[in-house]
N, C-alpha and C positions, 0 to 999 in steps of 0.2 A: 503494500499499500504505500504510495507516494503522500507526500505532504497534500495536505486539501488546497484546492484551488483557491478557495475562499482566504485562507493564510496566506496564500502566497500573494495575492492583491492585496491584502491589508498590511502585509510585510513593508509595503514601500512608505506607508506612514508612520510605521515602527521606525524604520530604518532611517528616515528624515529626522527624525526627534533625535536618533541617536547620532545622527552626524553631526548636529548642532555642538553637541557637548564632547564630541572626539572620544566615544567611547567604542568604536567599532569592534567587534570580535573578528579576530584575524581568520577566523572559521570562514566567514563568508565572503570576504574580499580580499583574499591573499592566496595567490596560486599556490605558494610555496608552503603552506601550513598544512601540518601532515593529516589534520581532519579534513580540510578539505580536499586535499588529494585523495584520501582514502574513501571520502564519502562519494567520489564521482568514477573510482576505479577500484573495482572489487579485487583485482589482482596485486593492488598496491599493499602486501602484507606488511612491509617495513611500516609506512606511514600509518596504518591502523594501528600496530603495536605501540608505535610512539605516541599517537594521539592517546591510547588507552591508559599509557604510562604517565604522560599529564594530565590525565582525568583522575587517575588513582592518587597522584600526587596533590590534587585539591585544585587545580585551576580551574576556575568558574568558566572560561570559554570553551575549554578542550572538556569540559564535562557536558557541556551542551553539544559539542561537535560529536563527540562519540555517541551520544544520545540520537542525534540524527542520523548516525551511521546505522545505529541498531533500529531505527524507525523505518527509513525509506532510502538508504544508500544503495549503491549500485550491487551490494552483495546480494547472493541469491534468497538467502533468508534472513528473516528478520526477528527480532524480539520486541514487542512493542512495551511489554512490561518493564523489562530492564531498561529500555530507553527512557520511559516515564520516571524511572528510578534516578536516571543520571539527569534529566532535565531538574527535577525536583533538588537533587544536590546545588545545579548551578543556580536556580531561582533562589536559593536559600542564601546564596552569597552575592543579592542584589542585582544578578543577571536580568536585564529587562528583557531580553528576548526570550530568554528561556521561560519567564514569566508569560510573557504573550504567547509561546506556543503552549505552555500548559493551558492558560485558558482557554485558549481555541481548540485544542485536542480532547482534555477531558470533557468536553461538552459535545463534539462533534458526533452524528450520528452514524457515521462511517467507522468508528473506533469500535473495537469488540465491545459489545454490552457489559462485560466482567471488568473492563478497564475504566469505562466511564464514571465521572464523577462530578454532576453539576455544581454540586456546592462547593468543592475544591476549586472548580473551574472558576466560580465566582470570586472567591476569596483571592485568587490569582489575578483576574481581572480587576478588581479593585486595587490590590497592591500594584499593579502596573499604571494604574490610573483612566483605565478604558472605561470611564464612567456610562457612555452609551452601551456598549455591548455588555457591559454589567446588571444594567437596568433591565434591558431586552431577557437576560438570562433568568434574572430573579423573578421577572413576571411570570414565568414559567414553573415556579416550585411551589409546591403547597406551601400552607404556614408553619409546618414543622421544619421542613428543610429551610425555609427563608429565614427563620431562626438561627438555624444551625449556621446556615451562610454569613450570616452577619456577625454572628460570634467569631468565626474563624477568619473572616474578610478583617476584623479588626485587629486579631490578634497576629496576622501576616504581615499587614499594612504597618503594624507596629516594630516587627521584627525584620522585614525584608524590602521595604519600601524604598527605591531609588529617589532620594530625595532631588538630586542634580536634575535627573531626566523629567521628573515631575513636574519640575520648575520650568524645563524646555519645553513640555506638552503645551503650556498657556502660551508660551511665544508661538509655537507651530498653529496652535489653531485660531492666535490673533493675526497671524501672517494668512492664514486659509480665509479669514472674514474679511480681510482688505482686499485679498484677490477678487473674492465674490462681488464685491461693493467697487471695485476699482473700475471696470467700465461707467458704470453710473457717475462717478466721481470725476471720471476724466472727461465725460461730454459736458459736465457742469463747469468743470474747469475751464475747457475752451470757451465756453459762454462766457465766461465772468472776465476772462483774460483778453478775449477779442469780440466783444459784444458789439462794439460801435461798428466792426468790419460786418457782422452777421446781420443780414438781413432774415427776414421769417425766422426769428428766433426760436419759437416752439417747434417749428418744422425741424430744425436744426438738431435741436436737442433730441428729438424723438428718432431723427434719423442716426443721430450719434450714437445713441444707446442702443439701438437694434444693430448696428455694425459693427459696434464694441464687443457686445455678448456675443453677436455671430463670431467675430472672428476669434473670440477667445475659444468659444467651443468648437470650431472648425480646427482650429491649430492643436488642440489637446485631444480631439478624435483621431486626427492624423497621426498623432504621435503614438495613441494607444493602439492604432492600426499596427505601427512601424513595430512597436515593443513585441506586441503578440507573433509577428511574423518572425521577429528574430528570437523570441522563445520557442516558436515551434520549429524552427531549422537549427537552432541551437541551444537545445536544452540545458547542457551544462554551462551554460554563460548567463542562465537566467539571472542571478544577482548582478551580474557586471551591468546587464541592460537595466535593471531597476535602477542602479546609482545614476547611468546616463539620462534614463527617464524621468528621475528626481529633479536632476538639475536642469533639463530643457523643459520640462513643466511650470517650474517655479519662474523661468524666464518668459515662456510663453503667455503664462497667465498677466504679465504684466505688458509684453512686448506687442503680442498681437494686436489687443485693443488699440494701445498707443498709436500703432501703424495705422489702424483702419479708421481712427477718429481724425488723426492728421490728413490722409488721404481724402476724406470727406470735405474736410476744411478747406484743404487747397482747389477740390473741384467747387466747391461752393463759391469760393472767392474769383476763379477763373471764368465763371459762368457770370461774374461780375453783379450778384446778387447782393449788392452792397446799398443801404439805406441812402437817401438823398443827404442826410445830414454828416454823414461820412467822406461826401465826395469833395 
């Protein structure tokens, strides 16, 4: 069983958060890391043993890496129970990615029933600061399980929460909110700065907002198609594709609307839709 697609998609957001605080595990982004190599190639026994040794020595990133090898690596057989135990060891050392994986895997319907534990999944999601997913999961629990989940989440958060990443989450969410509002703000900004040169102001604002949001949507849609094509053709380079996509998506969220509104503004001026008072 490979890592569920929903976790692959959600990982983009979580990696972005971790990128901002500089705590990227070597597992995910270093081709020389033994865990990374062993995950992709079943015949790399030396690297797998090195990864296991580092995990046994207490390295949190190696513990997550070895857990992923046991969960969904290139090896012909997997041990999901042992994989979860290694991820737990990593998560208890404040490894944010391990907490996210546990929060996703322990509640996923594709995981073996005897391994699923939505109460623990909720606790790890709360610990990682994924409040939205935690609320959705809690809504599926009965009253007794909800009480257990709240108690466990409180305990885990006090022991294992990564405060640095938690603070970063707020900045990431603020940036995301700004990127959503940016096209509208951009259109109004053009109007304020160049209102004397713009005739039919209301028409310009409406057209600018439509073009700005359309430009943003089309740019990100094209980027998503490109990423999906890369992941399909080069599945072993999935995480590298994620990194590139993160940077490009952030740039396009702000750049595409800017170019779209600027082009509209120049078109507006060239058509000489200028009020008489400005001439």
